[in-house]
C-alpha positions as CSV (number, residue, x, y, z in Angstrom):
1,M,113.5,177.3,94.0
2,K,112.8,180.8,92.9
3,R,112.4,181.9,96.5
4,T,115.8,180.3,97.4
5,T,117.5,182.0,94.5
6,K,116.0,185.4,95.5
7,A,117.0,184.9,99.1
8,L,120.6,184.1,98.1
9,I,120.9,187.2,95.9
10,V,119.5,189.4,98.7
11,I,122.0,187.9,101.3
12,S,124.9,188.4,98.9
13,L,123.9,192.0,98.2
14,I,123.7,192.7,101.9
15,A,127.1,191.2,102.6
16,T,128.6,193.1,99.6
17,T,127.2,196.4,100.9
18,Y,128.6,195.7,104.3
19,C,132.0,195.0,102.8
20,R,131.8,198.2,100.7
21,V,131.5,200.3,103.9
22,Y,134.3,198.4,105.5
23,A,136.5,198.9,102.4
24,Q,135.9,202.7,102.5
25,D,137.0,202.7,106.1
26,E,140.2,200.7,105.3
27,G,141.0,202.4,102.1
28,D,143.2,199.6,100.6
29,D,143.0,196.5,98.5
30,D,143.7,194.0,101.4
31,P,140.4,193.5,103.2
32,K,140.1,190.7,105.8
33,A,136.7,189.6,104.5
34,N,135.8,188.2,101.1
35,V,132.5,187.8,99.4
36,N,131.6,186.5,95.9
37,L,128.5,186.2,93.8
38,G,128.6,184.4,90.4
39,M,126.5,182.8,87.7
40,P,127.9,179.4,86.7
41,I,127.2,177.5,83.5
42,A,127.5,173.8,84.3
43,A,129.0,171.6,81.5
44,P,128.4,167.9,82.5
45,L,131.2,165.4,82.0
46,N,130.8,161.6,81.7
47,P,129.0,159.8,83.1
48,T,126.8,162.8,84.0
49,A,127.0,164.1,80.4
50,R,125.1,161.0,79.1
51,L,122.1,162.1,81.1
52,V,121.9,165.9,81.3
53,N,122.7,168.8,79.1
54,L,124.2,172.2,80.0
55,G,122.8,173.8,83.1
56,W,123.0,177.1,84.9
57,G,122.7,178.4,88.4
58,I,124.1,180.6,91.1
59,T,127.2,180.6,93.4
60,T,127.6,182.7,96.5
61,G,130.3,182.6,99.2
62,A,132.1,184.4,102.0
63,G,135.3,183.9,103.8
64,Y,138.5,185.2,105.4
65,N,141.7,186.5,103.9
66,F,144.7,185.5,106.0
67,T,147.1,187.4,103.7
68,R,146.9,188.9,100.2
69,R,147.6,185.5,98.8
70,H,146.0,183.0,101.2
71,A,142.2,182.8,102.0
72,V,139.5,180.4,103.0
73,V,136.1,180.6,101.3
74,S,132.8,178.9,102.3
75,E,130.5,178.6,99.3
76,F,127.0,177.5,98.3
77,M,126.4,176.5,94.7
78,W,123.1,175.6,93.0
79,N,122.9,174.3,89.4
80,K,119.8,173.5,87.4
81,L,120.5,170.5,85.2
82,F,118.3,169.7,82.2
83,P,117.8,166.0,81.3
84,S,118.6,165.0,77.7
85,D,116.1,163.5,75.4
86,A,118.0,160.2,75.8
87,A,117.5,160.3,79.5
88,L,113.7,160.6,79.1
89,A,113.2,158.4,76.0
90,P,112.8,155.1,77.9
91,F,110.0,156.4,80.1
92,R,108.2,158.2,77.2
93,V,108.3,154.9,75.3
94,A,107.3,152.7,78.2
95,L,104.3,154.9,79.1
96,Q,103.5,155.9,75.5
97,N,103.5,159.5,76.6
98,P,105.8,161.9,74.8
99,N,104.9,164.7,77.3
100,I,106.8,163.2,80.2
101,N,109.5,165.6,81.3
102,G,111.9,165.9,84.2
103,S,114.5,168.1,85.9
104,S,117.5,167.8,88.2
105,N,119.2,170.1,90.7
106,L,122.6,170.0,92.2
107,F,123.4,171.7,95.5
108,A,126.9,172.0,96.9
109,F,128.0,173.3,100.3
110,T,131.8,173.5,100.3
111,G,134.8,174.8,102.2
112,N,137.7,175.9,100.0
113,Y,141.3,177.2,100.1
114,R,142.2,180.0,97.7
115,F,145.8,181.0,96.6
116,E,145.8,184.3,94.8
117,L,148.3,186.3,92.8
118,R,146.7,189.7,92.7
119,G,148.1,192.8,90.9
120,K,146.7,196.3,91.1
121,T,144.5,195.7,88.1
122,L,144.6,192.0,87.1
123,G,145.0,188.8,89.0
124,T,144.7,185.0,89.0
125,Y,144.0,182.5,91.6
126,F,143.7,178.7,92.3
127,I,140.9,177.3,94.4
128,G,140.0,173.9,95.7
129,G,138.2,172.1,98.5
130,G,135.4,169.8,99.3
131,G,132.0,169.4,100.9
132,L,128.5,168.0,100.6
133,Y,126.9,167.5,97.1
134,Y,123.2,166.9,97.1
135,R,121.5,166.0,93.8
136,T,117.7,165.7,93.1
137,A,115.7,164.4,90.1
138,Y,112.0,164.9,89.3
139,F,109.6,163.5,86.8
140,S,106.6,165.5,85.7
141,Q,104.5,162.5,86.7
142,K,105.2,159.2,88.5
143,V,106.7,156.4,86.6
144,T,106.3,152.7,87.5
145,S,108.9,150.2,86.3
146,G,107.9,147.0,84.4
147,T,109.1,143.4,85.0
148,T,111.8,142.7,82.4
149,T,113.5,146.1,81.9
150,T,117.3,146.0,81.4
151,C,119.1,148.1,84.0
152,T,120.9,151.0,82.5
153,P,122.4,154.3,84.0
154,V,119.3,156.1,82.8
155,W,117.1,154.2,85.2
156,L,119.6,154.6,88.0
157,W,119.8,158.4,87.6
158,W,116.1,158.8,88.3
159,G,116.3,156.7,91.5
160,F,115.3,153.2,90.4
161,T,117.1,150.2,91.8
162,C,118.2,147.1,89.9
163,T,118.5,143.4,90.7
164,S,120.7,141.0,88.7
165,G,120.9,143.4,85.7
166,T,117.2,144.1,85.6
167,V,115.3,147.1,87.0
168,T,113.4,146.0,90.1
169,S,109.8,145.7,89.1
170,N,106.8,147.7,90.3
171,Q,108.8,150.7,91.6
172,S,106.7,153.9,91.4
173,I,109.0,157.0,91.4
174,G,108.2,160.6,91.0
175,S,111.4,162.1,92.5
176,S,114.6,160.9,94.1
177,S,117.7,162.4,95.8
178,S,121.3,161.5,96.5
179,S,124.0,163.1,98.7
180,A,127.7,162.4,98.8
181,L,130.9,164.1,99.9
182,G,132.8,165.5,97.0
183,V,135.7,167.7,95.9
184,N,136.4,170.6,93.6
185,A,139.4,172.4,92.1
186,G,139.8,175.3,89.6
187,I,141.5,178.4,88.4
188,G,140.2,181.9,88.0
189,F,141.1,185.3,86.6
190,T,140.2,188.7,88.1
191,A,140.1,192.3,86.9
192,R,139.6,195.3,89.1
193,V,136.4,197.4,88.5
194,G,135.8,200.7,90.2
195,E,137.3,201.4,93.6
196,A,139.3,198.7,95.5
197,P,138.8,195.9,96.3
198,Y,135.9,195.1,93.9
199,R,136.8,192.8,91.0
200,V,135.0,190.8,88.3
201,Y,136.1,187.2,87.9
202,V,135.9,184.4,85.4
203,E,136.5,181.0,86.8
204,S,136.6,177.4,85.7
205,R,136.1,174.7,88.3
206,Y,135.8,170.9,88.2
207,H,133.4,169.2,90.6
208,Y,133.2,165.5,91.5
209,A,131.0,163.6,93.9
210,P,130.4,159.9,94.0
211,N,126.6,160.2,94.3
212,K,124.7,157.0,94.7
213,R,124.0,155.1,91.4
214,V,125.6,157.7,89.1
215,D,128.6,159.9,89.8
216,T,128.3,163.7,89.5
217,R,131.0,165.2,87.3
218,I,130.6,168.8,86.0
219,L,132.8,171.6,84.8
220,G,131.5,174.9,86.0
221,I,132.3,178.1,84.1
222,S,131.4,181.1,86.3
223,V,131.3,184.9,85.8
224,G,130.7,187.1,88.7
225,I,131.8,189.9,91.1
226,R,133.8,189.5,94.2
227,Y,135.3,191.5,97.1
């Protein structure tokens, strides 16, 4: 994961440098290319909020500006989600091991449309689209289900299956994953920094994906820089 994050940062910096040179040649605030790099804080919403706490990650994207107002943006988002104590408690009790921990990751590859009202210094925009949402969950050690455990969303989140309201017995799970097509929509605000067309942005975006067993619903608050 650390290698992936470093690679994304390097790619984004290279793309931003390229666009900087392009902007110097053009000398205006209406480039054809767009690039963004941000750091989102993921606030989970129910039912996701019952299982994970606040998370953080990275968002990077690039696209094409048709006009000053209309653009398309292809984005990659990664969020590290931290399981709550409630999401780990059943397994710590069942195995009588308080040291069992876990982690989750959410990856999203999306294509989006952006409508922007951009002034010389300040601006605002609306963005929305959809794509693939891929979620993973990991235990610090494998967990094996019992024979008479009531099925709850906690067990489903970690990849266990249920039969007639009971967790299917003798499942040994260390990790699981789920992918689904999802959607997103949000609003952002920009402020010009330095020479055109560089801007810092603050964005709020809602993400929803009907992942298997438990839906993914998060509100991402991002701060970043864009071109």
